[in-house]
Structure formats: structure tokens, C-alpha cells
N, C-alpha and C positions, 0 to 999 in steps of 0.2 A: 329903581328904588334904592335909597340910601341905606347902608348897613348902620344899625343902631349900636352903639358902643355901650357896654355895660358899665355901670357905675361901680366904683370901687366899694368894697364892703366897709361900711363904717366900723371903727373899733368901738367897742362897748365901753362907755366911760366908767362903768361900775367895776370892771376888771382892771382896767388900766394896763392891759398887756397888749403888745402887738403881735403880729404874725411871727416876726423874727424872734421874739421872746419865747413863743410857743414852740417853734422849731428848735431854738437853742436848747430849751428844757427837754425835748423829746431826744435830741443828739446826746445830751448829757446822760439821760437814763439809758439810752442804748449802749453808750460807752460803759456804763457801770454794770451792764447786764440786767438793767431793770425791764427789759423788754420781754423777757421769758416769763410766761404766765406760771403761777404757783399750781402745782399739781398735788391734789390730795388723794392718796391712794385709798381705795375703798376696800374693806376686807373681803377676801374671797370666800364665797359660800358655794360649797358643792352641791347643795340642794336648791340652788337658785333655779328660777324658770329659764328654760332654754328659749333663746330668741331666734330670729329668723336669719341669723349670719350663717355663712356656708363656708367651707373649706374645700378647695379642689384636691381631689385624691387621684393620683395618676396610677394607672395599672394597664397591663397589656391584655390582649384577648384571652389568654390562658387564665390569667388571674381574674378577669371579669366572669368567665364561665364557671370558675371554681367558686367564687363568691355567690354566684346566682345558685349553684347546685346545694352549697351548704345552706343557704338561706331557705331554700325549699325543703331540704332535709329537716331543719330545725322549726319549720313552719312559722318563720319570722321574716320580716323585711329585711333587705340587705343593710339598710341603715341601722336597724336594732341589732343585727349580728355584729356589725363593725363596732357599734357603741359598747355592746357587752364584752368585746375583746380589747378594745383600745383604752377606755377610761380606767378599768381595774389595773391594767398594766402600768399606765402613766402614774396611777396614785401609788403603786407599789414601788416604782422607781424614785418618786419624790420622797417617800417615807425613808427608803434606804440611803438617799443622799443626806437627809437631815440628821441621820443617827451618827 
């Protein structure tokens, strides 16, 4: 069975540009740094809803047992205990840096 050759893509007459023109334009934009997307920073909201993201937190067996015992003593989950310690401390550090 013979192999069918693909027809070359016709250039749209309305635009009047060829593939070389498009490639040259992209290369010129790349050289000017126009390839980088513009990033608009969203304002940070400390009361925003918490998403499903996760962060790995490394600890040894002793620290694991300590966290478990403290969470049971406070009658909270380990996650809630860590959050109640970490976030206030990070906010305190951020406030002290900005002064």
C-alpha cells in the first residue's frame, strides 16, 4: 500500500504571512524578552479559605511522639496544634521585619 503524502498547508490569503514570518516574529519577541508572561500579584488575605495544598514536614520518631502526646493533651488534631503554633509565629516574624 502506498504512503499518502500530506498536502502542504495553504497560507491564508487574508493574513498574507508565511510560516517564516511567524517564526521570525516569535524569535524577535523571544529576543526582546516578550516570551515571559506578565504576572499580576494578588493581594494576600490571611483570612482566605484554605485549599487542599500540602507541605511536607520532616520530623524524627521522638518529635512524632512528642507531637502526638501534645495534640492528645490539648485535645486537638496534630494539624491544628501545628497551625496554632506556626502561623502566629510567622506573622510575628513578618511584622518585626516590616518595622
